[in-house]
N, C-alpha and C positions, 0 to 999 in steps of 0.2 A: 548514570546511576552505578555502572561498575565504579567508579570513582570513589562514590559515596559508600559503596558496601565494600571497598577492598580494604578498610580499616575495621570494620565493623563484623563480619563475617567470617565464622569461625572453619566454614568451609574452603573460604577461599583463602584464607590464611594457611591452611594445611597444603592446599592445592600449590600454595606459591613455595612451598619447600622444595619442588620438582623443578622449577622452572626461573630463569631469571627475566623480569620484565623490564622491557624499555620502551617508553613513550615515545611516539613521534607524530609530530604534527606536518600531516602530510600535505598542508597548504602554503607552509612557509621553509624559507632555507633549504634545506637539501631533503625536505618533506616530498615535494614532487616526484624527485627524481628517485626517492625510496619506494614509493608508492609505484610507480611505473615498473621498477625492478620487480617487485614483488606482487603484482598484479593487483592492487587493491582498489578498489572502484567505489566503495561505500563504506559508511563510517558506523558504529566502530568495527574494525576488521582486527582480529587476532593472529599474527603469522608465527609460526614456531620454525625457526631456521636451527641447525646444525653448526659447528664449529667452522666448517668451511661456507656459510651464509647460503646453503642448500635448503630449499623450502622441505620440511618434514610434517607439517600440519598447517591447518588454518580453519577459519571459522570467521563467519560475519555476523554481526547482532550480538546482544548481549541477552541472553533468555534467563538470568536468575542465578543468584550464586551456586546453587547445587549443580546446575547446566554445564555452568563455566567451569567449576571444580572439576566435573567427569571428564570434560573436553580437554583439560591441562592433564590430568593424571594420564588419559591415555595416551596423549601425546609425549609423555616421559616414558610410557612402557615401550611404546615402538617408534625407536628412532630411525627409524629408517625413510629416505628421502621419498618425495611424493612417486617420482620415477619407479623406485625399486617396489615401493607398494602396489603399484600398479602392475608391474610385472608378476608380482607374488598374487593377485587377485585374478588375473587371467589363468595362472596354475593351479591354484587352490583360494577360492573366494570364502572369504571368513565375514561374520558380521561386522567385528570390528574394522576389517579393512574398508569394507563397503562403506561402513559410516565415515570413516577419515576420507574415502575420496569422494563421498556425497558432500561432505562440510567442503573440501577443496572446489569442487565443481560450484558449489553454490557461490563461494567466496569470488571465483572468476565470471558470476552470472551466466553460467552454464545451467539453467535452471531444469533442462528435460535431461541432462547426464545426473544432474542432482536427484532429481526424482527416481530416476532408475537405480540408483544405486541404494539409496533409501528403502527403496520398494523391496530389494533384495536383502537388506539387511533386515526389515520388517518380517520377510519369508524365515531368514535364519535365527532371529531372536524374537520368536512371538510374546515373550515374557514382557517384552519393551514396544510392543505393537502400537500403543497409544502415543510413544514420543515418538516413534518414527511416522506416525499417520499426519501428527503436528507439522514436523518438519516436510512432508511431503504435500500438506496443503498449503503451506508457507511459499513453497517454491512455485508450486503451481500458479498460486495467485500472483506471482510477478510474474513469472513466465509467461502468462495467458495475455499479458498486456502487449508483449512481442508475437503473440500468435503462436506460440510453442507448444501449447494444449488445446485440444477442443474440449466446447463445453461438456461434451461426454466425458470425455476424461475425467475433466473437473467433477461433474455431478458423481460419478461412480466413486470417488473418493468422498465427496462431502455426503452423500447417501448413507456409505458404511459408517463414517465417524458419527453422524447423526443419531443412528439408531443402535449405537455401540451401546450395551449396558451400563458403563461408566460415564456415558456424557451428562454433564451436568447440565443445569438451567442455562448457566453462561455459554457453555459451549454451543447450545443449542442456537441462542440468539447471535453468537458470531458466525456460525454456519450458515444460518439462513440470510445474515448480512453478506456474506461472501458470495453465497448461491447468487442473491438477487443483485449484487454488483456485475457478476459475472453475466448473469440470465441477460439483464438489461444490456450492459454491452454487446452482446451475440444477436440483440433485437429477436430475443425470444424469452420476454420477463414473465411470462405467463409459467414457464417452467420452475419458478421460485415459489411460485402460489403456495404448495402444499407445505414446504419449509417454513413460508412466513405463518401459515396457520397454527401448523405445531409448535412453534416456537413460541407464537403469543399465546398459545391455551398452555403451554407449560410454565411459564412465566407469570400468569393470571395470578393477582394476589400477592406478588411478591412485595417486600418494602424495603429492598436492597436499594439504595441511591444508585448505584453503577449499573444494575439491572434494570431499574426503570429509565435510565437515560438511554439504554440499548432498546429496550421495548418502544419506547417514544421514537425511535427511529425507525424502526420495522410496520408500528402502527401506519406512518405517513406512506412507506412503500405498498402495505396492503391496502391502502383506501386507494391507490393508483392502479396495483396490478390485479387486486382479487375483487373490489369494489367498484374500479372503474369510474372513480368519481374524483376529477382534479379538486373542486372546491372544497370536499371534505378533507383532502389531503393539503389542502393550502391552510384551512384553518387548523389543524394539527402541526402544519410545520411552523406556522406564527406562534401558536401556543408553546412550541419548544425551545422557541429562541428566548436566550438567557436575557436576565433584566439590564436593560442601557444598550440594548445589541443595535438601538437605531443612532447612537452617537459613536459607533464602531466602524471605520470603512471597511474593515476587512468583514465583519458580520452581515452589512449592509450588501456588499459585493455577492457573499454566498446566498444572500436570501434572492437576490435580483437574479444571479444567476441560478438558483434554483426553479426559479418561476419561468425563465427563459427555456432549460433545458425542459421542464415539463408543460410547455405550453399553456400557461396559465398567468392570467393578473399583468399583464404584461405593462400596461399604462401605469401602475403604482410602481411595479419593479422598476420601470425607467426612471420614475421619479425619486425612488431611493437610491439608486445607480447615482443618478446627478447630485443627490445630498452628498453621496460617498467621496465623488470626486472633491467637492468644496470642501470636505474636512480631513482629506487625505494628507498625512503627516509626511509621506515620502513620495517622490516621483515614482518609483516602482510600484506602490499601491495606487497610485493616480493612473498609470497606465492601463493598469489591469481592469479597472472599475469603468475607463475609457472603452476599453475593448466589450466589456458588458455592455455597456450604455448604446455600443455601436451595433451589437446583436439585436437588442431590444428595438432598436430605431428600425434596423433593417425587416424585422420581423412585424413590425406595426407598418410597415410600407412608406416611412419617412428614410427613403436612401440617402438624400443630400446629406442629413443630420448623421445619418450612419458613416458616411465617408467623412463627415468634419469630426466626429469624434476619434476615428480611428488614425484620422493624419496629427490630431493632437497627441495620441499615444505615440505615432511614429516620432514626434518632434523630441519626446523625453527619449524613446529608445530607437533611433535611426536605423540600428544594426539588426534590429529584431527581426528574422527571418517569419516569424509567424504574423506578427503586424503586417507586413510588407503583402504576405498572402491574403491578409484579410483586407487589406486596402484595394487589391485587384479585384477581389470577389465583389466588396461592395459597389466599386466603381462599375463595373460589370452590371451588376443589378440596376444601379442608377441608370445606364444608357439603356437598359431596356425597358425601363420605365419611360424615359424620354420618347422612347422611340414608339411606344405603345404597344 
């Protein structure tokens, strides 16, 4: 998106008067070494360096032309190194320093540190609280995958943003979706119920195509979490699938995996996964669907077929550690079944 907007955005054009852009492919040539040197872990990452090659600022992701332009201008205004900024922050913290250090921490996947800095920036610069809250929630989302934040910490931020006066319908839908994912992952899905209820109520009657798509996804979650009705959720899930989905390996696999995760419709899900295996265009896609088929077979008690499918996946990707673990698990289940 940045590459497209760089020639079209007046905000970016003006910001480029303050910086010199150098594009690096971090997966080719000298790219991997450069990525290692500057701690680049994800794309796109923007790293600002001085004449000595020392990092003065960085950020990961592209949040739109206005946000990127603000980052570039702020970087130009304070050219101190990250080390110097850290020392200055410890002596006399400011919102600008907190924001810069938060961006650097996020770039390095230090999500806990990033959230701490963004929270300080929000306290010191309440006029831009909504912007900081969005960054906090983004870092919490990724950090929660590694256990950096508890569900209580996440919900405190979600709740505040959800009930903020400026929260839009889209905000409520996105926050409800985030809370649902977090709560489900923590085996506390019921904690998402109030957010699902309010987000669906707030979006009732919308005609916006994007919001309707988000709403359809939340309706499926509500059927599972609030109504406790897997069959209703299955009907909604099927209705939400795009036209021609049964001719796409990826979508067949996604639907079959959803059925497996939600313990519903195993037999049809298995038949769809097997179809996905047959029509797969690449070995990678085929291996992924074989894993789904193996899980479904195991859930149905067909342990020998589960072992067969995962062995086929390992023939495609023999070094895949996840598949190795799956094979050991399914072989153990087969032995237990045989021994009674």
